[in-house]
N, C-alpha and C positions, 0 to 999 in steps of 0.2 A: 311198190314195185309195179312198173308198167312194162308190158311186152307187146310187140306188134303181132307176133305169131306164137302160138302155144308151144311150137317146136323149139323155141328159144329157152324154155324152162328146162334147165339141166341141173344135175347134182354132181357132176364130175368136177374135181378140183385138184390143183397141184400147188405145192409149196416148195419153192426153190428147186423146181424141176422134178420133184418127187410126187408121185400120185398119192394123195391123202384121202380122196373120196372117189368112189366109182359107182356108176349106176348099174344095177343088175337087171331091172325091168321097169318099164314105164308105160302108163296107159292114160289116155285122155278121153273124157266124156264131155260132149258139148251139146247144149240144148237151150234154145230160146234166150240167148244173151248171157247165159251162165256156162261156166266150164269148170271141170274138176280134173286136176292132174294128180295121179297117184304114182309114186315112184318108190321102188325098193332099191336101197343103196347100201353101201358099206363104207365105213370110215376106218382109217388106220389108227389103231391105238398106239400109245407110246412104246409098248412092248413089241410092236410090229405086226400084231395080229389084226384081223379085220373084224369089225363089229357091225352087225346088221341094223338097219333103221328103215322106217317106213314114213314117208312124208305124203300128206294129202293137202293139196292147196286148192282153194276155191277162188275162181276169178269171175269178174263181171265185165261184160262188154262195155268199153268206154271209148267212144269215138271210133277210130280206126284200129284200136288195139284192145288190150285186156288189162284190167287193174286188179291187183291182188286184194281179195276181200277177207280171207282168213287162211290160217295154216295150222296144221297139227302135225307134229313129228313125234313118232314113237320109237324108242330104242329097243334093242335086244329081243328078248323073248316076247314082249308085247308085239313087236313088228312081225315076228314069225307067226304068231297066232292069228294075225289078220290076213294072211295070204288067202284064206278061204273067203273072207269078206270081200276082198278085191275081186275075186272071181265071181262071186255072187252078184256084186254090183254090176259087173259087166253083163251078166246074163239078164239082170233086171232091165238095164238100159236097152239092151237089144229087144227085149219083149215089149217095152214101152214104145220103142220106135216102130215096131211092127204094128202095135195097136193104132198108132197115128195113121198108118197107111190104109187101114180098114175103115170104110165109110158106111 
């Protein structure tokens, strides 16, 4: 998978005009030629209910775009339990970025 812009990475999907996957939240961290996209999304089950998932995709800069390096997708309760992890990662990235500004 190659993308020019990380904003192109989406999890929304339709099948025969019916929404079958919808993004709930999405966050991107980018640093030194690497990027991570984390997205919480739901998929419609056969019974019509929505099931939560969490996808974490790692990209590496490749020319003018980004090439997918790895992906982990977690379903259901595992995805819900990682909400705090995504928040903590965001706080750590912010702290690391601040450390780079200090000389």
